C-alpha positions as a Markdown table, in Angstrom:
| # | Residue | x | y | z |
|---|---|---|---|---|
| 1 | Unk | 90.9 | 106.4 | 68.1 |
| 2 | Unk | 89.0 | 104.1 | 70.5 |
| 3 | Unk | 90.7 | 103.5 | 73.9 |
| 4 | Unk | 91.9 | 100.0 | 74.4 |
| 5 | Unk | 90.9 | 98.6 | 77.9 |
| 6 | Unk | 92.0 | 95.5 | 78.9 |
| 7 | Unk | 89.6 | 93.8 | 81.4 |
| 8 | Unk | 90.1 | 91.5 | 84.5 |
| 9 | Unk | 88.2 | 88.4 | 84.2 |
| 10 | Unk | 87.3 | 85.8 | 86.2 |
| 11 | Unk | 84.3 | 84.3 | 85.0 |
| 12 | Unk | 81.8 | 86.4 | 87.3 |
| 13 | Unk | 79.1 | 89.0 | 87.1 |
| 14 | Unk | 81.4 | 91.8 | 88.0 |
| 15 | Unk | 83.8 | 91.7 | 85.9 |
| 16 | Unk | 82.0 | 90.8 | 83.0 |
| 17 | Unk | 79.3 | 93.5 | 83.2 |
| 18 | Unk | 82.4 | 96.2 | 84.0 |
| 19 | Unk | 84.0 | 94.5 | 80.4 |
| 20 | Unk | 80.1 | 95.3 | 79.1 |
| 21 | Unk | 80.0 | 99.0 | 80.6 |
| 22 | Unk | 82.9 | 99.9 | 78.9 |
| 23 | Unk | 82.2 | 98.5 | 75.8 |
| 24 | Unk | 79.3 | 101.1 | 75.6 |
| 25 | Unk | 81.5 | 103.6 | 76.7 |
| 26 | Unk | 82.7 | 103.2 | 73.1 |
| 27 | Unk | 86.0 | 101.2 | 74.4 |
| 28 | Unk | 87.9 | 98.9 | 72.2 |
| 29 | Unk | 87.5 | 95.8 | 75.4 |
| 30 | Unk | 90.1 | 93.0 | 75.4 |
| 31 | Unk | 89.8 | 90.6 | 78.3 |
| 32 | Unk | 92.1 | 88.9 | 80.1 |
| 33 | Unk | 91.8 | 85.6 | 82.5 |
| 34 | Unk | 94.2 | 85.4 | 85.0 |
| 35 | Unk | 95.0 | 81.5 | 86.0 |
| 36 | Unk | 96.2 | 81.5 | 89.7 |
| 37 | Unk | 96.0 | 77.8 | 90.9 |
| 38 | Unk | 95.7 | 74.7 | 89.9 |
| 39 | Unk | 92.0 | 74.1 | 91.1 |
| 40 | Unk | 91.2 | 77.2 | 88.7 |
| 41 | Unk | 87.7 | 76.3 | 86.7 |
| 42 | Unk | 87.6 | 75.4 | 83.2 |
| 43 | Unk | 87.0 | 78.7 | 81.4 |
| 44 | Unk | 85.0 | 77.6 | 78.7 |
| 45 | Unk | 81.3 | 79.3 | 79.7 |
| 46 | Unk | 83.7 | 82.4 | 80.0 |
| 47 | Unk | 85.4 | 82.1 | 76.5 |
| 48 | Unk | 81.8 | 81.1 | 75.3 |
| 49 | Unk | 80.4 | 84.4 | 76.3 |
| 50 | Unk | 83.4 | 86.5 | 75.5 |
| 51 | Unk | 83.1 | 85.2 | 71.7 |
| 52 | Unk | 79.0 | 86.1 | 72.5 |
| 53 | Unk | 79.7 | 90.0 | 73.2 |
| 54 | Unk | 83.1 | 90.0 | 70.4 |
| 55 | Unk | 85.9 | 90.5 | 73.5 |
| 56 | Unk | 88.8 | 89.1 | 72.2 |
| 57 | Unk | 90.0 | 86.9 | 75.5 |
| 58 | Unk | 93.9 | 86.0 | 76.6 |
| 59 | Unk | 94.6 | 84.1 | 79.2 |
| 60 | Unk | 98.0 | 84.6 | 81.4 |
| 61 | Unk | 99.5 | 81.8 | 83.5 |
| 62 | Unk | 100.5 | 83.1 | 87.0 |
| 63 | Unk | 100.0 | 79.9 | 89.4 |
| 64 | Unk | 103.7 | 80.4 | 90.1 |
| 65 | Unk | 103.8 | 83.3 | 91.1 |
| 66 | Unk | 100.9 | 83.0 | 93.2 |
| 67 | Unk | 102.2 | 79.8 | 95.2 |
| 68 | Unk | 105.4 | 81.7 | 95.6 |
| 69 | Unk | 103.8 | 84.7 | 96.9 |
| 70 | Unk | 100.1 | 84.7 | 97.8 |
| 71 | Unk | 100.4 | 81.0 | 99.1 |
| 72 | Unk | 103.4 | 81.1 | 101.2 |
| 73 | Unk | 102.4 | 84.5 | 102.7 |
| 74 | Unk | 99.2 | 82.8 | 103.8 |
| 75 | Unk | 101.0 | 79.9 | 105.4 |
| 76 | Unk | 103.8 | 81.7 | 106.9 |
| 77 | Unk | 100.8 | 84.3 | 108.5 |
| 78 | Unk | 99.0 | 81.4 | 110.4 |
| 79 | Unk | 102.5 | 78.9 | 111.0 |
| 80 | Unk | 103.5 | 82.1 | 113.0 |
| 81 | Unk | 99.8 | 83.3 | 115.0 |
| 82 | Unk | 99.4 | 86.0 | 112.3 |
| 83 | Unk | 96.0 | 86.3 | 110.6 |
| 84 | Unk | 96.3 | 87.6 | 107.0 |
| 85 | Unk | 94.2 | 88.7 | 104.2 |
| 86 | Unk | 95.6 | 87.3 | 101.1 |
| 87 | Unk | 93.6 | 89.2 | 98.4 |
| 88 | Unk | 95.9 | 92.6 | 99.1 |
| 89 | Unk | 98.2 | 90.5 | 98.6 |
| 90 | Unk | 97.3 | 89.2 | 95.5 |
| 91 | Unk | 95.8 | 92.5 | 94.1 |
| 92 | Unk | 98.9 | 94.0 | 94.6 |
| 93 | Unk | 101.6 | 91.5 | 93.6 |
| 94 | Unk | 99.8 | 89.3 | 91.4 |
| 95 | Unk | 96.6 | 90.0 | 89.7 |
| 96 | Unk | 97.2 | 93.8 | 88.8 |
| 97 | Unk | 100.6 | 93.4 | 87.6 |
| 98 | Unk | 99.6 | 90.3 | 85.0 |
| 99 | Unk | 97.0 | 92.8 | 83.9 |
| 100 | Unk | 99.1 | 95.5 | 83.1 |
| 101 | Unk | 102.3 | 93.1 | 81.7 |
| 102 | Unk | 99.7 | 91.9 | 79.3 |
| 103 | Unk | 98.1 | 95.2 | 78.5 |
| 104 | Unk | 101.5 | 96.6 | 77.8 |
| 105 | Unk | 102.4 | 93.4 | 75.2 |
| 106 | Unk | 98.7 | 94.2 | 73.3 |
| 107 | Unk | 99.1 | 98.2 | 73.2 |
| 108 | Unk | 96.5 | 99.1 | 76.1 |
| 109 | Unk | 96.0 | 102.5 | 76.9 |
| 110 | Unk | 94.4 | 101.1 | 80.6 |
| 111 | Unk | 93.5 | 98.1 | 82.7 |
| 112 | Unk | 89.8 | 97.4 | 84.4 |
| 113 | Unk | 88.6 | 95.1 | 87.0 |
| 114 | Unk | 85.3 | 94.5 | 88.5 |
| 115 | Unk | 85.9 | 95.7 | 92.0 |
| 116 | Unk | 83.7 | 98.1 | 93.3 |
| 117 | Unk | 85.5 | 101.1 | 94.2 |
| 118 | Unk | 86.6 | 104.7 | 92.8 |
| 119 | Unk | 89.7 | 105.7 | 91.4 |
| 120 | Unk | 90.3 | 109.7 | 92.3 |
| 121 | Unk | 92.5 | 112.7 | 91.2 |
| 122 | Unk | 93.8 | 114.5 | 95.2 |
| 123 | Unk | 96.2 | 117.7 | 95.0 |
| 124 | Unk | 98.5 | 115.5 | 92.7 |
| 125 | Unk | 98.4 | 111.9 | 93.8 |
| 126 | Unk | 95.6 | 109.2 | 93.0 |
| 127 | Unk | 93.7 | 107.7 | 95.7 |
| 128 | Unk | 90.7 | 105.2 | 96.0 |
| 129 | Unk | 87.3 | 106.1 | 97.2 |
| 130 | Unk | 84.9 | 104.0 | 98.8 |
| 131 | Unk | 82.3 | 103.2 | 96.4 |
| 132 | Unk | 78.4 | 104.0 | 95.8 |
| 133 | Unk | 77.5 | 100.6 | 97.2 |
| 134 | Unk | 79.2 | 100.9 | 100.5 |
| 135 | Unk | 78.3 | 97.0 | 101.6 |
| 136 | Unk | 80.3 | 95.7 | 98.5 |
| 137 | Unk | 83.2 | 98.3 | 99.0 |
| 138 | Unk | 86.4 | 97.0 | 97.7 |
| 139 | Unk | 88.7 | 99.9 | 98.1 |
| 140 | Unk | 90.2 | 98.2 | 101.4 |
| 141 | Unk | 91.0 | 95.3 | 99.3 |
| 142 | Unk | 93.2 | 97.7 | 96.6 |
| 143 | Unk | 94.8 | 99.8 | 99.4 |
| 144 | Unk | 98.6 | 98.3 | 98.3 |
| 145 | Unk | 98.2 | 99.4 | 95.6 |
| 146 | Unk | 100.7 | 102.1 | 93.7 |
| 147 | Unk | 100.8 | 105.2 | 92.1 |
| 148 | Unk | 102.0 | 103.6 | 89.1 |
| 149 | Unk | 99.2 | 100.7 | 89.5 |
| 150 | Unk | 96.2 | 103.2 | 90.0 |
| 151 | Unk | 97.4 | 105.3 | 87.0 |
| 152 | Unk | 96.4 | 102.2 | 84.6 |
| 153 | Unk | 93.4 | 101.4 | 86.2 |
| 154 | Unk | 89.4 | 101.8 | 85.6 |
| 155 | Unk | 87.1 | 100.6 | 88.1 |
| 156 | Unk | 83.3 | 101.0 | 86.1 |
| 157 | Unk | 81.5 | 99.8 | 89.1 |
| 158 | Unk | 82.3 | 102.0 | 91.6 |
| 159 | Unk | 79.3 | 104.3 | 90.5 |
| 160 | Unk | 76.8 | 101.2 | 90.7 |
| 161 | Unk | 75.5 | 99.2 | 93.2 |
| 162 | Unk | 75.7 | 95.1 | 93.1 |
| 163 | Unk | 72.0 | 95.7 | 92.9 |
| 164 | Unk | 72.0 | 97.8 | 89.7 |
| 165 | Unk | 74.7 | 95.1 | 88.3 |
| 166 | Unk | 72.6 | 91.8 | 88.4 |
| 167 | Unk | 69.8 | 93.6 | 86.4 |
| 168 | Unk | 72.2 | 95.0 | 84.1 |
| 169 | Unk | 73.9 | 91.9 | 83.4 |
| 170 | Unk | 70.0 | 89.9 | 83.2 |
| 171 | Unk | 69.2 | 92.5 | 80.5 |
| 172 | Unk | 72.4 | 91.9 | 78.9 |
| 173 | Unk | 71.8 | 87.9 | 78.7 |
| 174 | Unk | 74.1 | 86.8 | 81.7 |
| 175 | Unk | 71.5 | 85.2 | 83.6 |
| 176 | Unk | 73.6 | 82.3 | 84.3 |
| 177 | Unk | 76.3 | 84.7 | 85.8 |
| 178 | Unk | 74.4 | 87.3 | 87.6 |
| 179 | Unk | 72.1 | 83.9 | 89.5 |
| 180 | Unk | 75.8 | 82.3 | 90.5 |
| 181 | Unk | 76.2 | 82.7 | 94.4 |
| 182 | Unk | 79.4 | 84.6 | 95.1 |
| 183 | Unk | 82.5 | 82.7 | 96.8 |
| 184 | Unk | 83.9 | 84.1 | 99.8 |
| 185 | Unk | 86.1 | 81.4 | 100.9 |
| 186 | Unk | 89.4 | 80.6 | 99.8 |
| 187 | Unk | 90.2 | 80.5 | 96.4 |
| 188 | Unk | 93.0 | 77.5 | 96.7 |
| 189 | Unk | 92.2 | 75.2 | 98.9 |
| 190 | Unk | 89.4 | 73.2 | 97.1 |
| 191 | Unk | 86.5 | 74.0 | 99.2 |
| 192 | Unk | 88.3 | 73.0 | 102.5 |
| 193 | Unk | 88.6 | 74.8 | 105.4 |
| 194 | Unk | 91.9 | 76.5 | 106.1 |
| 195 | Unk | 92.2 | 74.2 | 109.5 |
| 196 | Unk | 92.3 | 71.6 | 106.9 |
| 197 | Unk | 94.0 | 72.7 | 104.5 |
| 198 | Unk | 97.1 | 73.3 | 107.1 |
| 199 | Unk | 97.2 | 70.0 | 108.9 |
| 200 | Unk | 97.0 | 68.4 | 105.3 |
| 201 | Unk | 100.0 | 70.4 | 104.4 |
| 202 | Unk | 101.8 | 70.1 | 107.3 |
| 203 | Unk | 100.8 | 66.7 | 109.4 |
| 204 | Unk | 103.1 | 67.3 | 112.3 |
| 205 | Unk | 100.7 | 70.5 | 113.5 |
| 206 | Unk | 98.5 | 67.5 | 114.7 |
| 207 | Unk | 101.1 | 67.3 | 117.2 |
| 208 | Unk | 99.9 | 70.9 | 119.0 |
| 209 | Unk | 96.4 | 69.3 | 119.6 |
| 210 | Unk | 95.8 | 69.4 | 123.5 |
| 211 | Unk | 97.5 | 72.5 | 124.1 |
| 212 | Unk | 96.5 | 74.6 | 127.0 |
| 213 | Unk | 94.0 | 77.4 | 127.1 |
| 214 | Unk | 94.3 | 79.8 | 129.8 |
| 215 | Unk | 93.0 | 82.5 | 131.6 |
| 216 | Unk | 94.8 | 86.1 | 132.6 |
| 217 | Unk | 96.0 | 84.6 | 135.3 |
| 218 | Unk | 97.8 | 82.1 | 133.5 |
| 219 | Unk | 95.2 | 79.0 | 134.9 |
| 220 | Unk | 94.4 | 76.7 | 132.6 |
| 221 | Unk | 90.9 | 76.8 | 131.7 |
| 222 | Unk | 90.8 | 74.5 | 128.8 |
| 223 | Unk | 92.7 | 72.8 | 126.0 |
| 224 | Unk | 92.6 | 73.8 | 122.2 |
| 225 | Unk | 94.0 | 72.3 | 118.9 |
| 226 | Unk | 97.3 | 74.2 | 118.1 |
| 227 | Unk | 97.7 | 77.7 | 117.9 |
| 228 | Unk | 97.5 | 78.2 | 114.0 |
| 229 | Unk | 93.8 | 77.6 | 114.3 |
| 230 | Unk | 92.5 | 80.2 | 115.6 |
| 231 | Unk | 92.6 | 83.8 | 115.4 |
| 232 | Unk | 92.1 | 86.6 | 118.0 |
| 233 | Unk | 87.9 | 86.8 | 118.7 |
| 234 | Unk | 87.4 | 83.0 | 118.1 |
| 235 | Unk | 85.1 | 80.7 | 120.0 |
| 236 | Unk | 84.6 | 77.7 | 118.7 |
| 237 | Unk | 87.0 | 75.0 | 118.5 |
| 238 | Unk | 88.1 | 75.8 | 122.2 |
| 239 | Unk | 87.7 | 72.6 | 125.1 |
| 240 | Unk | 86.8 | 74.8 | 127.9 |
| 241 | Unk | 83.9 | 74.6 | 130.6 |
| 242 | Unk | 82.1 | 77.6 | 129.5 |
| 243 | Unk | 82.3 | 80.0 | 126.4 |
| 244 | Unk | 85.4 | 81.3 | 126.0 |
| 245 | Unk | 87.3 | 83.8 | 123.3 |
| 246 | Unk | 90.8 | 83.9 | 122.1 |
| 247 | Unk | 91.8 | 87.3 | 123.3 |
| 248 | Unk | 95.5 | 86.6 | 122.7 |
| 249 | Unk | 97.8 | 83.8 | 121.2 |
| 250 | Unk | 101.3 | 82.2 | 122.6 |
| 251 | Unk | 102.9 | 80.8 | 119.5 |
| 252 | Unk | 106.1 | 79.5 | 121.4 |
| 253 | Unk | 104.4 | 77.9 | 124.2 |
| 254 | Unk | 101.2 | 76.6 | 122.4 |
| 255 | Unk | 99.3 | 78.5 | 124.7 |
| 256 | Unk | 96.0 | 80.7 | 124.3 |
| 257 | Unk | 94.8 | 83.3 | 126.3 |
| 258 | Unk | 91.2 | 83.4 | 126.6 |
| 259 | Unk | 88.3 | 84.7 | 128.6 |
| 260 | Unk | 85.4 | 86.8 | 128.2 |
| 261 | Unk | 84.3 | 88.7 | 125.0 |
| 262 | Unk | 84.8 | 92.0 | 126.5 |
| 263 | Unk | 88.5 | 91.6 | 126.6 |
| 264 | Unk | 89.2 | 91.2 | 123.2 |
| 265 | Unk | 88.1 | 95.1 | 122.3 |
| 266 | Unk | 91.0 | 96.9 | 121.8 |
| 267 | Unk | 91.2 | 101.1 | 121.4 |
| 268 | Unk | 95.2 | 101.1 | 120.4 |
| 269 | Unk | 97.0 | 99.5 | 117.8 |
| 270 | Unk | 100.0 | 99.4 | 115.9 |
| 271 | Unk | 100.2 | 98.6 | 112.0 |
| 272 | Unk | 103.3 | 98.7 | 109.6 |
| 273 | Unk | 104.2 | 97.5 | 106.2 |
| 274 | Unk | 102.2 | 100.4 | 105.1 |
| 275 | Unk | 101.7 | 101.8 | 101.7 |
| 276 | Unk | 100.9 | 105.4 | 101.6 |
| 277 | Unk | 98.4 | 106.3 | 99.1 |
| 278 | Unk | 98.4 | 110.0 | 100.4 |
| 279 | Unk | 102.1 | 110.9 | 100.5 |
| 280 | Unk | 103.4 | 110.7 | 104.0 |
| 281 | Unk | 103.9 | 115.1 | 104.1 |
| 282 | Unk | 100.6 | 115.4 | 103.2 |
| 283 | Unk | 99.0 | 113.4 | 106.3 |
| 284 | Unk | 98.0 | 116.0 | 109.2 |
| 285 | Unk | 97.8 | 113.7 | 112.2 |
| 286 | Unk | 96.0 | 116.5 | 114.1 |
| 287 | Unk | 93.0 | 115.5 | 112.6 |
| 288 | Unk | 90.6 | 112.9 | 112.9 |
| 289 | Unk | 89.8 | 109.8 | 110.3 |
| 290 | Unk | 88.6 | 106.9 | 110.1 |
| 291 | Unk | 89.6 | 103.1 | 109.7 |
| 292 | Unk | 88.4 | 99.5 | 108.4 |
| 293 | Unk | 90.2 | 96.7 | 110.3 |
| 294 | Unk | 88.4 | 94.2 | 108.2 |
| 295 | Unk | 87.1 | 94.1 | 104.4 |
| 296 | Unk | 83.3 | 94.3 | 105.3 |
| 297 | Unk | 83.6 | 95.8 | 108.9 |
| 298 | Unk | 82.1 | 99.5 | 109.2 |
| 299 | Unk | 84.7 | 102.7 | 109.4 |
| 300 | Unk | 85.8 | 103.5 | 113.3 |
| 301 | Unk | 86.7 | 106.6 | 114.4 |
| 302 | Unk | 90.1 | 107.3 | 115.0 |
| 303 | Unk | 93.6 | 109.2 | 115.4 |
| 304 | Unk | 97.0 | 109.0 | 115.1 |
| 305 | Unk | 99.0 | 108.6 | 118.2 |
| 306 | Unk | 102.3 | 108.7 | 116.2 |
| 307 | Unk | 103.1 | 108.5 | 112.4 |
| 308 | Unk | 106.3 | 108.0 | 110.1 |
| 309 | Unk | 107.2 | 106.1 | 107.5 |
| 310 | Unk | 107.4 | 102.2 | 109.5 |
| 311 | Unk | 104.4 | 102.5 | 111.5 |
| 312 | Unk | 101.4 | 104.3 | 112.6 |
| 313 | Unk | 100.0 | 104.2 | 116.1 |
| 314 | Unk | 96.3 | 104.3 | 116.0 |
| 315 | Unk | 93.8 | 105.4 | 118.8 |
| 316 | Unk | 90.3 | 104.7 | 118.0 |
| 317 | Unk | 87.6 | 106.4 | 120.0 |
| 318 | Unk | 85.6 | 103.3 | 120.7 |
| 319 | Unk | 87.5 | 99.9 | 121.3 |
| 320 | Unk | 87.0 | 97.9 | 118.3 |
| 321 | Unk | 86.9 | 94.1 | 118.2 |
| 322 | Unk | 89.4 | 91.7 | 117.7 |
| 323 | Unk | 92.4 | 93.4 | 116.3 |
| 324 | Unk | 94.6 | 90.8 | 115.6 |
| 325 | Unk | 98.6 | 90.4 | 114.6 |
| 326 | Unk | 98.8 | 90.5 | 110.3 |
| 327 | Unk | 95.5 | 91.9 | 109.6 |
| 328 | Unk | 95.0 | 94.7 | 107.2 |
| 329 | Unk | 94.0 | 98.4 | 108.5 |
| 330 | Unk | 92.9 | 101.0 | 106.2 |
| 331 | Unk | 92.6 | 104.6 | 107.0 |
| 332 | Unk | 90.2 | 106.9 | 105.5 |
| 333 | Unk | 89.8 | 111.0 | 105.7 |
| 334 | Unk | 86.5 | 113.0 | 105.8 |
| 335 | Unk | 85.7 | 112.7 | 102.3 |
| 336 | Unk | 86.3 | 109.1 | 102.6 |
| 337 | Unk | 89.2 | 108.4 | 100.6 |
| 338 | Unk | 92.2 | 106.1 | 101.3 |
| 339 | Unk | 94.8 | 108.0 | 103.2 |
| 340 | Unk | 97.2 | 104.7 | 104.0 |
| 341 | Unk | 97.0 | 101.0 | 104.9 |
| 342 | Unk | 99.1 | 98.6 | 106.8 |
| 343 | Unk | 99.0 | 95.0 | 109.1 |
| 344 | Unk | 98.7 | 95.4 | 112.6 |
| 345 | Unk | 101.9 | 93.8 | 114.1 |
């Protein structure tokens, strides 16, 4: 019997290519378009494409959960001087659960997405490894997934490069999708920068304009527009005599500590709110690991200075630029498989 696979379809070239690749593996493929927010695009083009290839398309409205879980997380983070990554939260609590729920309803054997990563088995547990296309790799974005979620997940693009997928899509008649420009902005702000979005939603934040930017000795170096509109390592938007970088945010006093770029580097960080892909008992803290502090960042060599079920203390061999509170950090082993991840505290 042909395996039944439900593929999350966003209308982009990656998810559509994943669906077609699975069809070529003799899978019975169905698609699910997950509606996340009011600004979601019309899915007529996606529906027409699915019809052309005989893919039964379903929809699921997750906008209420998305707003309650992801948008609230985003807002609360910036209002409390943290820098969030909403994709890791959305994948864990909205997208993958929606796919699994619909897959059970449709009696599917597995779910699939167009993420660039690999699900691999290691010593009795499942983990993620870095994709063949290292620049496109999205294992970082999936680090919060549980073992149960990973056990249902297929990632057909893990062994492919983005260029290979673009060529494949063109061969399959998906030229219009292959030529689309990838979106890197926030999906729920109607194209607005997050500062404009926050000001529209919380007009009282305008009262923070004129906050003090101070140097390491707490001497006033200039002003800023309000602490929620800055992250560590940022230099744009400061009203200072020379080019300064934010190296600390002090929300209680609406002050930013600024200085030279070199002051933004850190060798030691602590992460919490962790998800262990590898069981804690199997993490050897005497070994060297690598960590990503951003999705498109390179891996940084590191070791654990401390590790328990709640926190991990990480020491980088070379200082890392601008690690920020709330930012996700994902740890990989020597075989480039994901060990654990968490957020900077």
